[in-house]
C-alpha positions as CSV (number, residue, x, y, z in Angstrom):
1,M,7.1,22.3,-13.8
2,R,6.2,21.7,-17.4
3,S,3.7,19.2,-18.9
4,R,2.6,17.7,-22.1
5,T,-0.4,15.6,-23.2
6,L,0.5,12.1,-24.2
7,D,0.0,10.8,-27.7
8,G,-3.4,9.1,-27.5
9,P,-6.8,9.7,-26.0
10,F,-5.7,10.8,-22.5
11,G,-2.8,11.1,-20.0
12,V,-0.5,14.0,-18.9
13,E,3.2,13.8,-18.4
14,F,5.0,16.3,-16.1
15,Y,8.7,17.0,-16.3
16,D,11.3,19.6,-15.0
17,V,10.0,18.9,-11.5
18,D,11.3,17.1,-8.4
19,V,8.3,15.5,-6.8
20,S,10.0,15.6,-3.4
21,R,9.9,19.4,-3.6
22,M,6.7,20.1,-5.3
23,T,4.9,23.3,-4.3
24,D,1.3,23.2,-3.2
25,G,0.4,24.9,-6.5
26,E,2.2,22.3,-8.5
27,L,0.5,19.6,-6.5
28,A,-2.9,21.2,-7.3
29,E,-2.1,21.4,-11.0
30,A,-1.3,17.7,-11.0
31,A,-4.5,16.9,-9.2
32,V,-6.6,18.8,-11.8
33,A,-4.8,16.8,-14.6
34,Q,-5.4,13.5,-12.8
35,N,-9.1,14.2,-12.3
36,A,-9.5,15.0,-16.0
37,N,-7.3,12.1,-17.3
38,G,-7.3,9.4,-14.6
39,V,-3.5,9.1,-14.7
40,V,-0.5,11.4,-14.7
41,F,3.3,10.7,-15.0
42,F,6.4,12.3,-13.7
43,R,9.7,11.8,-15.5
44,G,13.3,12.0,-14.2
45,Q,12.8,11.4,-10.5
46,E,15.6,10.2,-8.1
47,L,13.8,9.2,-4.9
48,D,14.8,7.1,-2.0
49,C,12.1,5.1,-0.2
50,A,11.5,7.8,2.5
51,Q,10.9,10.4,-0.3
52,H,8.5,8.1,-2.1
53,I,6.5,7.7,1.1
54,A,6.6,11.5,1.8
55,F,5.3,12.2,-1.7
56,A,2.4,9.7,-1.3
57,N,1.5,11.2,2.1
58,R,0.9,14.5,0.5
59,W,-2.0,12.9,-1.5
60,G,-3.6,10.8,1.3
61,D,-3.3,7.9,3.7
62,I,-1.3,4.9,2.6
63,V,-2.7,1.3,2.4
64,V,-0.3,-1.5,3.3
65,N,-0.7,-4.2,0.6
66,R,-1.8,-7.6,2.0
67,F,-0.4,-9.8,-0.7
68,F,2.8,-8.4,-2.3
69,E,6.2,-8.6,-0.9
70,R,7.3,-5.4,0.8
71,V,10.5,-3.4,0.7
72,E,12.6,-4.2,3.8
73,G,12.2,-1.5,6.4
74,Y,9.4,0.2,4.4
75,P,6.2,-1.8,4.7
76,Q,4.2,1.0,3.0
77,I,6.0,0.1,-0.3
78,A,5.0,-3.0,-2.2
79,M,7.5,-4.5,-4.6
80,V,6.3,-5.3,-8.1
81,R,9.0,-7.5,-9.3
82,K,9.7,-9.7,-12.3
83,E,12.9,-11.8,-12.5
84,P,14.3,-13.3,-15.7
85,W,13.0,-16.8,-14.6
86,H,9.4,-15.6,-14.0
87,R,7.0,-16.6,-16.7
88,T,4.3,-14.2,-15.5
89,V,4.4,-10.5,-14.5
90,V,2.5,-9.0,-11.6
91,G,-0.8,-7.4,-12.9
92,E,-0.6,-8.7,-16.5
93,T,-4.4,-8.8,-16.9
94,W,-6.7,-5.8,-16.8
95,H,-7.6,-4.8,-13.2
96,T,-8.3,-2.1,-10.8
97,D,-6.2,-2.1,-7.6
98,H,-8.1,-3.1,-4.4
99,S,-11.6,-3.1,-5.9
100,Y,-12.3,-6.0,-3.6
101,D,-12.1,-3.7,-0.5
102,A,-15.2,-2.1,1.0
103,E,-13.4,1.2,0.5
104,P,-11.4,0.7,-2.7
105,A,-8.0,2.3,-3.2
106,R,-8.1,6.0,-4.3
107,G,-4.9,5.7,-6.3
108,S,-1.5,4.0,-6.8
109,I,1.9,5.6,-7.2
110,L,4.3,3.3,-9.1
111,Y,8.0,4.2,-9.3
112,A,10.4,2.6,-11.8
113,R,13.6,1.3,-10.1
114,E,14.8,-1.1,-12.8
115,I,13.4,-1.6,-16.3
116,P,14.2,-4.0,-19.1
117,S,16.1,-2.9,-22.2
118,R,12.8,-3.1,-24.1
119,G,9.2,-3.8,-23.4
120,G,7.6,-3.8,-19.9
121,D,5.0,-1.0,-20.8
122,T,1.9,-0.4,-18.8
123,L,-1.5,0.1,-20.5
124,F,-4.3,2.2,-19.0
125,A,-8.0,2.1,-20.0
126,N,-10.1,5.2,-19.3
127,M,-13.4,4.2,-17.6
128,Y,-14.9,7.6,-18.0
129,M,-14.6,7.3,-21.8
130,A,-15.8,3.7,-21.8
131,Y,-19.0,4.6,-19.9
132,E,-19.7,7.7,-22.1
133,A,-19.4,5.6,-25.3
134,L,-22.1,3.1,-24.2
135,S,-25.7,3.4,-25.6
136,P,-28.1,5.4,-23.4
137,G,-30.2,2.2,-22.9
138,L,-27.2,0.2,-21.6
139,R,-26.1,3.1,-19.4
140,R,-29.5,3.2,-17.8
141,T,-29.4,-0.6,-17.2
142,L,-25.9,-0.6,-15.7
143,E,-26.7,2.4,-13.4
144,S,-29.3,0.1,-11.7
145,L,-26.8,-2.7,-11.0
146,N,-24.2,-3.5,-8.4
147,A,-21.3,-6.0,-8.9
148,V,-19.4,-8.4,-6.6
149,H,-15.6,-8.0,-6.3
150,T,-13.4,-10.5,-4.6
151,S,-9.7,-11.3,-4.0
152,A,-10.0,-15.0,-3.3
153,H,-9.6,-16.4,-6.8
154,V,-6.6,-14.2,-7.5
155,F,-4.5,-14.1,-4.3
156,S,-5.5,-17.1,-2.3
157,T,-2.8,-19.7,-1.6
158,E,-4.4,-22.1,-4.1
159,A,-4.6,-19.5,-6.8
160,V,-1.0,-18.4,-6.4
161,Q,0.2,-22.0,-6.6
162,T,-1.3,-22.2,-10.1
163,F,0.9,-19.2,-11.3
164,E,4.4,-20.7,-11.0
165,E,4.3,-23.6,-8.5
166,G,4.1,-21.2,-5.5
167,D,5.2,-17.7,-6.7
168,D,7.6,-16.1,-4.1
169,R,6.3,-12.6,-5.0
170,Y,2.9,-13.2,-3.3
171,H,2.2,-13.8,0.4
172,S,-0.6,-14.1,2.9
173,G,-2.9,-16.1,0.7
174,E,-4.9,-17.1,3.8
175,R,-5.9,-13.4,4.0
176,A,-7.5,-13.3,0.5
177,V,-11.1,-13.3,1.9
178,Q,-12.2,-9.8,0.8
179,R,-15.6,-9.7,-0.9
180,S,-17.3,-6.3,-1.6
181,V,-20.2,-5.0,-3.6
182,H,-19.9,-1.8,-5.5
183,P,-22.1,0.1,-8.1
184,V,-21.3,-0.8,-11.7
185,V,-21.4,2.9,-12.6
186,I,-19.9,5.2,-10.0
187,R,-19.8,9.0,-9.8
188,H,-16.2,10.0,-9.2
189,P,-16.0,11.7,-5.8
190,S,-13.6,14.4,-7.0
191,S,-14.4,15.0,-10.7
192,G,-18.1,14.3,-10.5
193,R,-17.9,12.3,-13.8
194,K,-19.5,8.9,-14.2
195,A,-17.3,5.9,-14.8
196,L,-17.7,2.2,-15.3
197,Y,-16.4,0.2,-12.2
198,V,-15.9,-3.4,-13.2
199,N,-12.7,-5.2,-14.0
200,P,-11.7,-8.6,-15.4
201,D,-9.5,-9.7,-12.4
202,F,-11.7,-9.0,-9.4
203,T,-15.3,-8.6,-10.6
204,T,-17.1,-12.0,-10.6
205,Q,-20.8,-11.3,-11.1
206,F,-23.6,-8.8,-10.8
207,E,-25.3,-8.7,-7.4
208,G,-28.4,-11.0,-7.5
209,W,-27.2,-12.7,-10.7
210,T,-25.3,-16.0,-11.0
211,V,-21.8,-16.1,-12.3
212,E,-23.0,-17.8,-15.5
213,E,-25.7,-15.2,-16.1
214,S,-23.2,-12.3,-15.4
215,R,-20.4,-13.5,-17.7
216,P,-21.7,-12.5,-21.1
217,L,-22.4,-8.9,-20.1
218,L,-19.2,-8.6,-18.0
219,D,-17.2,-9.9,-20.9
220,Y,-18.8,-7.4,-23.2
221,L,-18.0,-4.5,-20.8
222,H,-14.4,-5.7,-20.5
223,R,-14.0,-5.8,-24.3
224,H,-15.6,-2.5,-24.7
225,S,-13.6,-0.8,-22.0
226,T,-10.3,-1.8,-23.5
227,R,-10.9,-0.7,-27.1
228,D,-8.0,1.1,-28.6
229,E,-9.8,4.5,-28.5
230,F,-9.9,4.3,-24.6
231,V,-6.4,3.0,-24.0
232,V,-2.9,4.5,-23.7
233,R,0.3,2.5,-23.6
234,F,3.0,4.1,-21.5
235,S,6.7,3.3,-21.9
236,W,8.9,3.5,-18.8
237,Q,12.2,5.0,-18.1
238,R,14.1,4.5,-14.9
239,G,13.0,7.1,-12.4
240,T,9.5,7.6,-13.8
241,I,6.4,7.7,-11.6
242,A,2.9,6.8,-12.8
243,F,0.2,8.0,-10.5
244,W,-3.3,6.7,-11.5
245,D,-6.7,7.0,-10.0
246,N,-8.3,3.5,-9.5
247,R,-11.8,5.1,-9.7
248,A,-11.2,6.4,-13.3
249,V,-8.8,3.9,-15.0
250,M,-8.0,0.2,-15.3
251,H,-4.4,-0.9,-16.0
252,K,-2.3,-3.9,-16.9
253,A,1.4,-4.6,-17.3
254,A,2.8,-6.0,-20.6
255,N,4.5,-9.4,-20.3
256,D,7.0,-9.0,-23.2
257,Y,10.5,-9.1,-21.7
258,P,11.0,-12.8,-20.9
259,T,14.6,-12.9,-20.0
260,E,15.0,-9.6,-18.2
261,R,14.3,-8.0,-14.8
262,R,11.9,-5.3,-13.9
263,L,11.5,-3.8,-10.5
264,M,8.9,-1.2,-9.5
265,H,8.0,0.2,-6.1
266,R,4.3,0.8,-5.5
267,I,2.5,2.8,-2.8
268,T,-1.3,2.6,-2.7
269,L,-3.6,5.3,-1.2
270,S,-6.7,4.6,0.8
271,G,-10.0,5.6,-0.7
272,C,-13.7,5.8,0.3
273,A,-16.9,4.0,-0.2
274,L,-18.1,4.4,-3.8
275,R,-21.5,5.9,-4.7
276,G,-23.6,5.0,-7.7
277,T,-25.5,7.3,-9.8
278,G,-29.0,5.8,-9.9
279,A,-31.1,5.9,-13.0
280,E,-31.3,9.5,-14.2
């Protein structure tokens, strides 16, 4: 297994490795890289669904997605699909997967099945770096705050109908009732580093604040977190895997291939309750 650092502020790409046959040592090397960078990539994979699931199981327990369509016969795998007639793409705004859960997802393993002839990149924002670039005074303030995360305004039946008159890629809108509170600054359970933990899609307000009071500071944090110096843009090839840590990065999909198809298979791993840092 060989690796290289991506052009940009973070990210590691592995190649000359078959993830279905990785040794324990190679798995450990990838884990170290992910803890440091938040996201790692594996090029040149040829996986069937069973192999994709087996690879995910080596990293942790799988969470079955409530809202995305699933691969027939493999409910552990969510389909992230965009057809030529779709005007939107799944995940086209900055977000962190499953932050609305009481125990947010540890990570997501996205596998490229079909990609457009051009475009369709995924952008990642490093929330370690975003936190560390804040002023000491704002860091202290944020470490005393919690924030509310919810799925209702994104995946409810009413919300989905506003996308494309009832988008067939989303299901179970009646189950979009999750509402959780998490620290605004978390200490990553594996790396020990501090990271911002708010995102534009699912974070609605600070605990004890109104939505209106929260909006200016949340908007600032979202703009700050997605500055160029904290972001990498990853270009896909068929057979590529991106494996990101939802506690360390946000991500979004580029919507820039209007007449083409893109099909990705995603497996999400369960996580744990997140701990804050407290004022230090």
